[in-house]
C-alpha positions, 0 to 999 in steps of 0.5 A, spaced: 392 083 581 394 087 575 390 093 572 390 096 566 387 102 563 385 104 556 380 108 554 373 106 552 371 105 546 364 106 542 363 098 542 365 098 549 358 101 551 354 097 554 359 094 557 360 100 561 354 101 562 353 095 565 358 096 570 356 102 571 349 101 575 352 095 578 357 100 582 352 104 583 348 098 587 354 097 590 357 104 591 348 106 592 345 100 595 343 102 602 340 109 600 335 108 594 330 103 594 330 097 590 325 100 585 330 105 583 335 101 579 329 096 577 328 104 574 336 104 573 335 097 568 329 098 564 333 104 562 339 103 561 339 101 553 337 108 552 343 110 557 347 106 552 347 108 546 348 115 549 355 114 551 355 112 545 353 118 542 358 121 546 365 116 546 363 118 537 363 126 540 370 127 542 367 125 550 372 118 551 371 115 559 377 112 561 376 105 563 380 100 568 379 093 565 382 087 570 383 078 568 377 077 569 376 085 565 372 091 567 372 093 574 373 101 573 371 106 570 371 116 570 371 121 567 373 129 567 371 135 564 369 141 563 366 144 570 358 144 569 356 150 575 356 157 574 360 158 580 364 152 580 372 153 584 375 149 579 375 150 570 375 141 571 370 137 574 369 129 575 364 127 573 364 120 574 369 115 576 367 108 579 370 102 580 367 094 584 367 093 590 372 087 588 377 091 587 377 097 592 384 098 594 387 095 588 389 100 586 384 102 580 382 108 582 388 113 584 389 110 577 383 112 573 383 119 578 391 120 575 388 119 568 383 123 568 384 129 572 392 128 574 394 134 578 390 138 575 386 144 580 380 140 580 371 139 582 367 133 583 360 132 587 360 125 592 355 123 596 354 126 603 353 121 607 359 116 602 364 117 607 369 112 603 369 116 596 370 122 601 377 118 604 379 116 597 378 125 595 382 126 601 387 123 600 388 127 593 387 133 596 380 134 595 377 138 601 369 141 601 368 147 599 362 148 604 357 148 596 351 143 598 344 141 594 339 135 593 339 129 588 332 130 582 327 126 586 328 118 582 334 119 585 330 121 593 332 128 593 338 124 597 344 131 599 350 131 594 357 136 598 363 139 592 368 138 593 374 141 590 384 142 590 388 145 587 393 145 583 397 138 586 404 140 587 402 148 585 
């Protein structure tokens, strides 16, 4: 399987948000009720428009594609927390379950943050993601928070890494 990366365009916005929803269902289906995903499907048009505006403003996610189409998305930017332990935050990275282990996630991570110091938030009960981030030099920094109520107040933990090879 060959995975190719490319920056998203405004024309990709609907496909990206559909992929994002599909990845959420795969990753969080055991954590969240069906009503949550129904709400996400209902609000999809608004999220598509928000992404289009973001891309137009220069906030361009990186996409991973294979022979069958879009399989992953990632984006990073300035850290959002006032107490951020690194200047860059991995804002999102998702791949379809069918490409787990293919290297798509690694390609996306490398493309959006490279080897620089970064932080991220991850669901506390997501061992696959924790292992992936640990392989990439991220460690828990001891900070934990609850997601908004619409996300069933699931706990998230922050991970951080210093620059790789720094």
